[in-house]
One Martini backbone bead per residue (centre of mass of N, CA, C, O) as a GRO file, in nm:
protein
  441
    1MET     BB    1  -2.967   4.834   4.981
    2THR     BB    2  -2.920   4.513   4.810
    3GLY     BB    3  -2.871   4.158   4.864
    4CYS     BB    4  -2.764   3.856   4.686
    5ASN     BB    5  -2.786   3.519   4.808
    6THR     BB    6  -2.784   3.158   4.721
    7GLU     BB    7  -2.629   3.096   4.988
    8GLN     BB    8  -2.577   2.958   5.280
    9GLN     BB    9  -2.546   3.160   5.577
   10GLU     BB   10  -2.418   3.327   5.818
   11SER     BB   11  -2.528   3.577   6.047
   12ASP     BB   12  -2.404   3.936   6.122
   13THR     BB   13  -2.622   4.126   6.178
   14GLN     BB   14  -2.736   4.436   6.229
   15PRO     BB   15  -2.928   4.656   6.332
   16GLY     BB   16  -3.120   4.730   6.043
   17GLN     BB   17  -2.981   4.468   5.909
   18GLU     BB   18  -3.021   4.255   5.630
   19VAL     BB   19  -2.983   3.920   5.478
   20ILE     BB   20  -2.994   3.746   5.190
   21THR     BB   21  -3.104   3.395   5.209
   22THR     BB   22  -3.077   3.113   4.997
   23SER     BB   23  -3.181   2.771   4.910
   24HIS     BB   24  -3.136   2.515   4.690
   25GLN     BB   25  -3.152   2.259   4.853
   26SER     BB   26  -3.434   2.299   4.996
   27GLY     BB   27  -3.634   2.482   4.802
   28GLU     BB   28  -3.646   2.725   5.021
   29ALA     BB   29  -3.716   3.034   5.114
   30ASP     BB   30  -3.636   3.277   5.298
   31ALA     BB   31  -3.712   3.537   5.445
   32PRO     BB   32  -3.720   3.827   5.346
   33ALA     BB   33  -3.451   4.054   5.295
   34THR     BB   34  -3.218   4.333   5.391
   35LEU     BB   35  -2.960   4.596   5.329
   36ALA     BB   36  -3.109   4.828   5.403
   37ILE     BB   37  -3.097   5.116   5.535
   38PRO     BB   38  -3.185   5.302   5.763
   39GLU     BB   39  -3.427   5.541   5.761
   40GLU     BB   40  -3.259   5.758   5.898
   41ASP     BB   41  -3.025   5.753   5.693
   42ALA     BB   42  -3.191   5.793   5.442
   43LYS     BB   43  -3.294   6.070   5.522
   44TYR     BB   44  -3.017   6.206   5.548
   45LEU     BB   45  -2.933   6.164   5.247
   46GLN     BB   46  -3.168   6.326   5.133
   47ASP     BB   47  -3.096   6.589   5.266
   48VAL     BB   48  -2.812   6.625   5.155
   49GLU     BB   49  -2.911   6.623   4.855
   50HIS     BB   50  -3.107   6.861   4.877
   51PHE     BB   51  -2.918   7.076   4.980
   52GLY     BB   52  -2.646   7.035   4.824
   53GLY     BB   53  -2.779   6.994   4.534
   54PHE     BB   54  -3.041   7.179   4.510
   55VAL     BB   55  -3.018   7.435   4.680
   56LEU     BB   56  -2.710   7.500   4.608
   57GLY     BB   57  -2.680   7.396   4.306
   58ASP     BB   58  -2.978   7.493   4.174
   59ARG     BB   59  -3.025   7.782   4.331
   60ALA     BB   60  -2.752   7.935   4.430
   61PHE     BB   61  -2.506   7.909   4.229
   62PRO     BB   62  -2.635   8.040   3.977
   63LYS     BB   63  -2.606   8.335   4.088
   64ILE     BB   64  -2.295   8.336   4.070
   65ASN     BB   65  -2.276   8.281   3.769
   66LYS     BB   66  -2.434   8.529   3.675
   67ALA     BB   67  -2.243   8.739   3.796
   68ILE     BB   68  -1.990   8.654   3.638
   69GLN     BB   69  -2.107   8.695   3.358
   70ASP     BB   70  -2.185   9.008   3.433
   71GLN     BB   71  -1.964   9.142   3.603
   72ASP     BB   72  -2.081   9.147   3.915
   73TRP     BB   73  -1.872   9.210   4.178
   74ASP     BB   74  -2.055   9.289   4.406
   75ALA     BB   75  -2.232   9.035   4.398
   76VAL     BB   76  -1.998   8.832   4.432
   77SER     BB   77  -1.892   8.931   4.708
   78ALA     BB   78  -2.160   8.873   4.879
   79PHE     BB   79  -2.105   8.551   4.899
   80PHE     BB   80  -1.868   8.629   5.088
   81ALA     BB   81  -1.712   8.640   5.362
   82PRO     BB   82  -1.528   8.868   5.537
   83ASP     BB   83  -1.328   8.610   5.637
   84PHE     BB   84  -1.230   8.497   5.398
   85GLU     BB   85  -1.059   8.206   5.250
   86GLY     BB   86  -0.820   8.197   4.987
   87GLN     BB   87  -0.731   8.060   4.653
   88MET     BB   88  -0.491   8.066   4.374
   89PHE     BB   89  -0.358   8.022   4.082
   90HIS     BB   90  -0.076   8.060   3.887
   91TRP     BB   91  -0.078   8.116   3.569
   92GLU     BB   92   0.242   8.121   3.500
   93GLU     BB   93   0.270   7.818   3.664
   94ALA     BB   94   0.188   7.636   3.449
   95THR     BB   95   0.144   7.346   3.282
   96SER     BB   96   0.274   7.329   2.949
   97GLY     BB   97   0.123   7.270   2.609
   98SER     BB   98   0.206   7.225   2.258
   99PHE     BB   99   0.014   7.187   1.956
  100GLU     BB  100  -0.108   7.185   1.659
  101PHE     BB  101  -0.424   7.191   1.779
  102ALA     BB  102  -0.315   7.286   2.077
  103SER     BB  103  -0.329   7.449   2.396
  104PHE     BB  104  -0.207   7.401   2.745
  105LYS     BB  105  -0.318   7.403   3.089
  106SER     BB  106  -0.198   7.310   3.431
  107TRP     BB  107  -0.323   7.212   3.759
  108ASN     BB  108  -0.250   7.120   4.103
  109ALA     BB  109  -0.224   7.059   4.436
  110GLU     BB  110   0.098   7.137   4.406
  111SER     BB  111   0.057   7.401   4.325
  112ASN     BB  112   0.086   7.720   4.334
  113LYS     BB  113  -0.054   7.961   4.579
  114ALA     BB  114  -0.258   8.222   4.649
  115LYS     BB  115  -0.335   8.416   4.923
  116LEU     BB  116  -0.685   8.519   4.989
  117ASN     BB  117  -0.911   8.744   5.010
  118ARG     BB  118  -1.205   8.858   4.922
  119SER     BB  119  -1.111   9.084   4.720
  120GLN     BB  120  -0.887   8.904   4.588
  121PHE     BB  121  -1.063   8.677   4.479
  122VAL     BB  122  -1.251   8.847   4.304
  123GLU     BB  123  -1.020   8.955   4.127
  124ALA     BB  124  -0.942   8.677   4.019
  125LEU     BB  125  -1.220   8.624   3.879
  126ARG     BB  126  -1.199   8.861   3.693
  127GLU     BB  127  -0.942   8.777   3.538
  128VAL     BB  128  -1.066   8.521   3.429
  129ARG     BB  129  -1.308   8.639   3.281
  130GLN     BB  130  -1.131   8.834   3.086
  131ARG     BB  131  -1.030   8.586   2.911
  132PHE     BB  132  -1.354   8.612   2.816
  133PRO     BB  133  -1.501   8.825   2.601
  134GLU     BB  134  -1.645   8.556   2.467
  135LEU     BB  135  -1.895   8.428   2.645
  136GLU     BB  136  -2.089   8.125   2.609
  137ARG     BB  137  -2.015   7.971   2.888
  138SER     BB  138  -2.103   7.867   3.235
  139GLY     BB  139  -2.003   7.748   3.567
  140PHE     BB  140  -2.138   7.666   3.913
  141LYS     BB  141  -2.068   7.356   4.053
  142VAL     BB  142  -2.156   7.092   4.228
  143MET     BB  143  -1.983   6.799   4.346
  144GLN     BB  144  -1.952   6.808   4.665
  145MET     BB  145  -2.157   6.752   4.981
  146ARG     BB  146  -2.131   6.809   5.343
  147PRO     BB  147  -2.138   6.786   5.657
  148GLU     BB  148  -1.895   6.840   5.874
  149THR     BB  149  -2.107   6.727   6.077
  150HIS     BB  150  -2.273   6.473   6.142
  151GLY     BB  151  -2.614   6.583   6.128
  152LYS     BB  152  -2.534   6.898   6.080
  153LEU     BB  153  -2.713   7.103   5.877
  154ASP     BB  154  -2.680   7.397   6.050
  155GLN     BB  155  -2.389   7.372   5.973
  156PRO     BB  156  -2.109   7.338   5.840
  157TRP     BB  157  -1.992   7.280   5.501
  158VAL     BB  158  -1.837   7.047   5.285
  159GLY     BB  159  -1.653   7.057   4.955
  160SER     BB  160  -1.724   7.093   4.601
  161PHE     BB  161  -1.630   7.279   4.289
  162LYS     BB  162  -1.703   7.411   3.955
  163LEU     BB  163  -1.535   7.628   3.732
  164SER     BB  164  -1.665   7.739   3.415
  165MET     BB  165  -1.532   7.823   3.077
  166ALA     BB  166  -1.647   7.942   2.748
  167GLY     BB  167  -1.489   8.063   2.436
  168LYS     BB  168  -1.331   8.365   2.361
  169ASN     BB  169  -1.031   8.482   2.360
  170THR     BB  170  -0.814   8.751   2.317
  171ALA     BB  171  -0.716   8.589   2.040
  172GLY     BB  172  -0.984   8.431   1.919
  173GLU     BB  173  -1.004   8.170   2.055
  174ILE     BB  174  -1.090   7.864   2.148
  175ALA     BB  175  -1.197   7.823   2.493
  176PHE     BB  176  -1.112   7.672   2.819
  177LEU     BB  177  -1.214   7.647   3.172
  178THR     BB  178  -1.120   7.465   3.479
  179LEU     BB  179  -1.209   7.481   3.832
  180LYS     BB  180  -1.124   7.324   4.137
  181PHE     BB  181  -1.289   7.323   4.464
  182ASN     BB  182  -1.253   7.363   4.785
  183CYS     BB  183  -1.506   7.401   5.045
  184ARG     BB  184  -1.681   7.634   5.279
  185ILE     BB  185  -1.995   7.637   5.440
  186ALA     BB  186  -2.194   7.771   5.681
  187SER     BB  187  -2.482   7.690   5.557
  188ILE     BB  188  -2.792   7.500   5.482
  189SER     BB  189  -3.095   7.622   5.339
  190GLU     BB  190  -3.387   7.750   5.211
  191GLU     BB  191  -3.233   8.053   5.231
  192THR     BB  192  -2.961   8.047   5.073
  193PRO     BB  193  -3.033   8.169   4.782
  194ASP     BB  194  -3.088   8.461   4.960
  195ALA     BB  195  -2.808   8.479   5.063
  196SER     BB  196  -2.515   8.585   5.237
  197GLU     BB  197  -2.195   8.516   5.334
  198TYR     BB  198  -2.155   8.165   5.297
  199ILE     BB  199  -1.858   8.172   5.201
  200LEU     BB  200  -1.556   8.081   5.366
  201SER     BB  201  -1.395   7.880   5.150
  202CYS     BB  202  -1.123   7.851   4.877
  203HIS     BB  203  -0.945   7.565   4.725
  204PRO     BB  204  -0.750   7.474   4.483
  205TYR     BB  205  -0.675   7.140   4.289
  206GLU     BB  206  -0.769   7.209   3.984
  207GLY     BB  207  -0.662   7.278   3.638
  208LYS     BB  208  -0.796   7.379   3.302
  209TYR     BB  209  -0.653   7.472   2.983
  210GLY     BB  210  -0.773   7.564   2.640
  211ALA     BB  211  -0.660   7.625   2.291
  212THR     BB  212  -0.805   7.703   1.963
  213ASP     BB  213  -0.894   7.774   1.625
  214ASP     BB  214  -1.074   7.505   1.626
  215PHE     BB  215  -1.279   7.268   1.626
  216LEU     BB  216  -1.225   6.919   1.712
  217MET     BB  217  -1.529   6.865   1.639
  218ALA     BB  218  -1.763   6.723   1.409
  219ASP     BB  219  -2.049   6.714   1.233
  220ILE     BB  220  -2.134   6.373   1.084
  221THR     BB  221  -2.426   6.270   1.044
  222ARG     BB  222  -2.472   6.280   0.733
  223GLU     BB  223  -2.226   6.086   0.661
  224THR     BB  224  -2.345   5.818   0.807
  225GLY     BB  225  -2.678   5.796   0.739
  226MET     BB  226  -2.806   5.924   0.963
  227THR     BB  227  -3.123   6.038   1.135
  228ASN     BB  228  -3.377   6.268   1.292
  229LEU     BB  229  -3.589   6.176   1.128
  230GLY     BB  230  -3.875   6.078   1.311
  231LEU     BB  231  -3.795   6.221   1.566
  232ARG     BB  232  -3.854   6.345   1.870
  233ASP     BB  233  -3.902   6.681   1.975
  234ASN     BB  234  -3.961   6.753   2.294
  235TRP     BB  235  -3.966   7.081   2.275
  236LYS     BB  236  -4.174   7.096   2.008
  237HIS     BB  237  -4.386   6.934   2.089
  238ASP     BB  238  -4.745   6.896   2.088
  239TYR     BB  239  -4.896   6.886   2.369
  240ALA     BB  240  -5.160   6.824   2.543
  241ALA     BB  241  -5.356   6.929   2.761
  242GLY     BB  242  -5.216   6.797   3.060
  243GLN     BB  243  -4.975   6.680   2.936
  244LYS     BB  244  -4.685   6.525   3.009
  245ARG     BB  245  -4.363   6.576   2.978
  246PRO     BB  246  -4.124   6.378   2.899
  247PHE     BB  247  -3.803   6.291   2.983
  248VAL     BB  248  -3.821   6.028   2.798
  249THR     BB  249  -3.810   5.927   2.433
  250GLY     BB  250  -3.540   5.744   2.430
  251GLY     BB  251  -3.272   5.555   2.261
  252ILE     BB  252  -2.927   5.422   2.244
  253PHE     BB  253  -2.817   5.095   2.106
  254ALA     BB  254  -2.541   4.919   2.116
  255ASN     BB  255  -2.430   4.675   1.856
  256ASP     BB  256  -2.360   4.323   1.716
  257PHE     BB  257  -2.580   4.129   1.565
  258ASN     BB  258  -2.371   3.989   1.324
  259GLN     BB  259  -2.061   3.972   1.406
  260ASP     BB  260  -1.866   4.170   1.212
  261GLY     BB  261  -1.730   4.413   1.406
  262ASN     BB  262  -1.965   4.615   1.382
  263THR     BB  263  -2.147   4.880   1.470
  264ASP     BB  264  -2.474   4.900   1.591
  265PHE     BB  265  -2.810   5.062   1.593
  266LEU     BB  266  -3.062   5.136   1.835
  267LEU     BB  267  -3.352   5.339   1.787
  268THR     BB  268  -3.565   5.490   2.011
  269ASP     BB  269  -3.920   5.605   2.014
  270LEU     BB  270  -4.236   5.763   2.034
  271ASP     BB  271  -4.233   5.748   1.700
  272GLY     BB  272  -4.014   5.522   1.680
  273LEU     BB  273  -3.780   5.303   1.492
  274PHE     BB  274  -3.430   5.224   1.446
  275PHE     BB  275  -3.191   5.016   1.232
  276TYR     BB  276  -2.836   5.031   1.226
  277VAL     BB  277  -2.586   4.930   0.995
  278GLY     BB  278  -2.262   4.869   0.993
  279ASP     BB  279  -1.952   4.885   0.770
  280GLY     BB  280  -1.666   5.016   0.899
  281THR     BB  281  -1.661   5.343   0.779
  282GLY     BB  282  -1.893   5.523   0.934
  283LYS     BB  283  -2.137   5.381   0.816
  284PHE     BB  284  -2.511   5.374   0.779
  285LYS     BB  285  -2.800   5.153   0.760
  286ASP     BB  286  -3.134   5.120   0.713
  287GLN     BB  287  -3.266   4.788   0.867
  288THR     BB  288  -3.532   4.746   1.000
  289MET     BB  289  -3.689   4.544   0.828
  290GLU     BB  290  -3.455   4.339   0.752
  291VAL     BB  291  -3.429   4.252   1.080
  292GLY     BB  292  -3.755   4.234   1.183
  293LEU     BB  293  -3.860   4.519   1.224
  294ARG     BB  294  -4.068   4.785   1.327
  295ARG     BB  295  -4.096   5.118   1.279
  296PHE     BB  296  -4.384   5.154   1.475
  297ILE     BB  297  -4.228   5.119   1.754
  298LYS     BB  298  -4.347   5.294   2.051
  299GLU     BB  299  -4.060   5.238   2.243
  300PRO     BB  300  -3.815   5.347   2.463
  301VAL     BB  301  -3.763   5.080   2.586
  302ALA     BB  302  -3.442   4.895   2.614
  303VAL     BB  303  -3.252   4.580   2.538
  304VAL     BB  304  -2.910   4.438   2.515
  305ALA     BB  305  -2.897   4.082   2.503
  306ASP     BB  306  -2.793   3.744   2.597
  307PHE     BB  307  -3.040   3.506   2.696
  308ASN     BB  308  -2.937   3.207   2.548
  309ASN     BB  309  -2.623   3.165   2.497
  310ASP     BB  310  -2.546   3.213   2.158
  311THR     BB  311  -2.384   3.516   2.134
  312TYR     BB  312  -2.643   3.658   2.055
  313GLU     BB  313  -2.819   3.957   2.036
  314ASP     BB  314  -3.087   4.058   2.206
  315LEU     BB  315  -3.432   4.195   2.250
  316ILE     BB  316  -3.578   4.458   2.431
  317ILE     BB  317  -3.914   4.598   2.345
  318GLY     BB  318  -4.078   4.682   2.586
  319GLN     BB  319  -4.291   4.389   2.606
  320SER     BB  320  -4.077   4.258   2.417
  321ILE     BB  321  -3.903   3.975   2.255
  322TYR     BB  322  -3.600   3.933   2.060
  323VAL     BB  323  -3.456   3.698   1.860
  324ASN     BB  324  -3.141   3.606   1.750
  325GLU     BB  325  -3.088   3.474   1.417
  326GLN     BB  326  -2.776   3.448   1.357
  327GLY     BB  327  -2.761   3.757   1.230
  328GLU     BB  328  -3.021   3.798   1.040
  329LYS     BB  329  -3.258   3.823   1.257
  330PHE     BB  330  -3.549   3.926   1.420
  331ARG     BB  331  -3.776   3.755   1.656
  332LYS     BB  332  -4.082   3.753   1.779
  333LEU     BB  333  -4.206   3.632   2.052
  334THR     BB  334  -4.432   3.446   2.179
  335GLU     BB  335  -4.630   3.371   2.449
  336ASP     BB  336  -4.523   3.080   2.463
  337GLU     BB  337  -4.210   3.166   2.462
  338PHE     BB  338  -4.300   3.450   2.614
  339SER     BB  339  -4.470   3.499   2.938
  340VAL     BB  340  -4.380   3.770   3.019
  341THR     BB  341  -4.510   4.062   3.192
  342LEU     BB  342  -4.429   4.351   3.101
  343ALA     BB  343  -4.416   4.668   3.175
  344LYS     BB  344  -4.526   4.982   3.070
  345ARG     BB  345  -4.474   5.140   3.351
  346LEU     BB  346  -4.148   5.256   3.393
  347GLY     BB  347  -3.809   5.328   3.430
  348SER     BB  348  -3.650   5.044   3.394
  349ILE     BB  349  -3.386   4.809   3.276
  350THR     BB  350  -3.203   4.552   3.429
  351LEU     BB  351  -2.901   4.348   3.455
  352VAL     BB  352  -2.846   4.014   3.594
  353ASP     BB  353  -2.657   3.751   3.770
  354TYR     BB  354  -2.770   3.682   4.081
  355ASP     BB  355  -2.716   3.347   4.080
  356LYS     BB  356  -2.468   3.245   3.898
  357ASP     BB  357  -2.570   3.059   3.632
  358GLY     BB  358  -2.514   3.217   3.338
  359LEU     BB  359  -2.789   3.390   3.339
  360LEU     BB  360  -2.976   3.644   3.252
  361ASP     BB  361  -3.143   3.872   3.433
  362ILE     BB  362  -3.444   4.057   3.518
  363MET     BB  363  -3.503   4.410   3.604
  364GLU     BB  364  -3.767   4.595   3.706
  365VAL     BB  365  -3.783   4.951   3.743
  366GLY     BB  366  -4.031   5.137   3.856
  367ILE     BB  367  -4.320   5.033   3.888
  368ILE     BB  368  -4.623   5.155   3.841
  369VAL     BB  369  -4.890   5.140   4.100
  370LYS     BB  370  -4.937   5.463   4.178
  371ALA     BB  371  -5.059   5.733   4.071
  372GLY     BB  372  -4.907   6.009   4.257
  373ALA     BB  373  -4.728   5.860   4.437
  374HIS     BB  374  -4.441   5.879   4.638
  375GLY     BB  375  -4.314   5.687   4.874
  376TRP     BB  376  -4.184   5.748   5.120
  377ILE     BB  377  -3.981   5.585   5.345
  378ASN     BB  378  -4.192   5.686   5.598
  379ARG     BB  379  -4.423   5.532   5.543
  380GLN     BB  380  -4.739   5.417   5.687
  381THR     BB  381  -4.853   5.297   5.412
  382GLU     BB  382  -4.894   5.110   5.124
  383SER     BB  383  -5.058   5.341   4.971
  384GLN     BB  384  -4.774   5.508   4.926
  385ARG     BB  385  -4.693   5.336   4.700
  386ALA     BB  386  -4.543   5.394   4.378
  387THR     BB  387  -4.327   5.157   4.351
  388GLU     BB  388  -4.183   4.860   4.183
  389ASN     BB  389  -3.996   4.571   4.173
  390ARG     BB  390  -3.877   4.317   3.927
  391LEU     BB  391  -3.758   3.975   3.936
  392TRP     BB  392  -3.620   3.765   3.676
  393ARG     BB  393  -3.553   3.429   3.629
  394ASN     BB  394  -3.336   3.254   3.436
  395LEU     BB  395  -3.420   2.921   3.282
  396GLY     BB  396  -3.417   2.927   2.988
  397ASP     BB  397  -3.549   2.956   2.680
  398PHE     BB  398  -3.721   3.216   2.774
  399LYS     BB  399  -3.752   3.144   3.086
  400PHE     BB  400  -3.935   3.282   3.364
  401GLU     BB  401  -3.916   3.383   3.711
  402ASP     BB  402  -4.064   3.514   3.997
  403VAL     BB  403  -3.823   3.653   4.262
  404THR     BB  404  -3.911   3.901   4.437
  405GLU     BB  405  -3.992   3.786   4.716
  406SER     BB  406  -3.751   3.582   4.777
  407THR     BB  407  -3.537   3.838   4.748
  408GLY     BB  408  -3.640   4.135   4.830
  409THR     BB  409  -3.672   4.343   4.550
  410ILE     BB  410  -3.912   4.548   4.554
  411GLY     BB  411  -3.881   4.769   4.757
  412LEU     BB  412  -3.993   5.098   4.899
  413GLY     BB  413  -4.168   5.289   4.693
  414THR     BB  414  -3.981   5.561   4.597
  415GLY     BB  415  -3.966   5.622   4.280
  416ALA     BB  416  -3.799   5.442   4.107
  417PHE     BB  417  -3.573   5.456   3.791
  418SER     BB  418  -3.305   5.311   3.896
  419ALA     BB  419  -3.029   5.059   3.864
  420VAL     BB  420  -2.744   4.903   4.033
  421TRP     BB  421  -2.507   4.652   3.997
  422PHE     BB  422  -2.301   4.532   4.284
  423ASP     BB  423  -2.025   4.478   4.509
  424ALA     BB  424  -2.063   4.604   4.826
  425ASN     BB  425  -1.920   4.359   5.045
  426GLY     BB  426  -1.723   4.138   4.914
  427ASP     BB  427  -1.897   3.835   4.849
  428ASN     BB  428  -1.949   3.780   4.530
  429TRP     BB  429  -2.239   3.928   4.532
  430PRO     BB  430  -2.495   4.077   4.409
  431ASP     BB  431  -2.592   4.417   4.431
  432TYR     BB  432  -2.835   4.684   4.494
  433MET     BB  433  -2.921   5.017   4.359
  434THR     BB  434  -3.150   5.284   4.396
  435ALA     BB  435  -3.313   5.561   4.226
  436CYS     BB  436  -3.454   5.876   4.335
  437ASP     BB  437  -3.641   6.218   4.253
  438ASP     BB  438  -3.974   6.181   4.360
  439CYS     BB  439  -3.996   6.241   4.674
  440LEU     BB  440  -4.105   6.267   4.984
  441ARG     BB  441  -3.988   6.505   5.235
   0.00000   0.00000   0.00000
């Protein structure tokens, strides 16, 4: 996590923690510094995410969900410790409400609960499952998870999970149920997905149930005038042998480019883009060519923002920027007008006014600098750097300068794909945090 402050200030940093301070008065930037947490702490957080999120959440808990789906109660029972301590809401004591379109039940932390041992808790799960004779989907998902004692990964963990079910109830209605539990886990390791008796306790703190005769939302895509024709179906697309299937093929970017008060949509895709203009009645018209864009711009990354403070939203699509000409149309800027070389291969683009001068600055996140490199945080050489960030300061009139080095925002090279800007330390200056999920562990 890194902070940017363009005012000179005294530093009271602790070992392993540095603050960025640059001075506009001197015209010279101090040596780049960072608020990044120590590598030991970063490694610990990565381990907590790996074991709590991936090992338990993605590998172990799906087996519990499958056993509940199949109503294999012996298998379900095997996941809970012999001395398991559990609780469950009383179904009949829910707060209930009936409306013309649906009926609901809810429970909270103050609701009465029955104390249950292992066999009783499994029986309670069985009763919940039997409320859905036609189960269409279910989940047993980690919400939060951490070691009970900081740093002790091989000792008990505490956290929460959500049990969800949806389908037809015994009355033939469309129904859903979510139950959220606080829980305690014996320990989590790479062997946990194949282990048994590792859940020590479960106590519910929130529950919601709803039932209705028909779906409350309908697919109205056809009525809106928008279509998915021409957009890539990533699951069905025939990629060449050895070609990696991309995680993201495009995006949807809401805007009001002509300031008529109606939402418009830019749709980007690896097979081209669409620009739909809304008429205020819930209908949209394809106006891609009319607003100055080309249908076959095959760039998934885009940004909608007012870069020149004329109140009209401009566009970044791929490596190009398009100025909004007073809501009439977009015009692609020439190299003389916009000389920034935006990266072709990167995770995302995020916006911030990092120096608080009233102009939006551009941050490219996760620019790929070495294909195949993982760039784990404790890398020994720069050759292991996988990605880097680049921060462009807006000078006005679509002119930008690279301030990556002076602000220390290049990142750790750890395969970042996204970033969020926020005030982490309450000094009224924007800080940022990046995320990565393809790092060397």
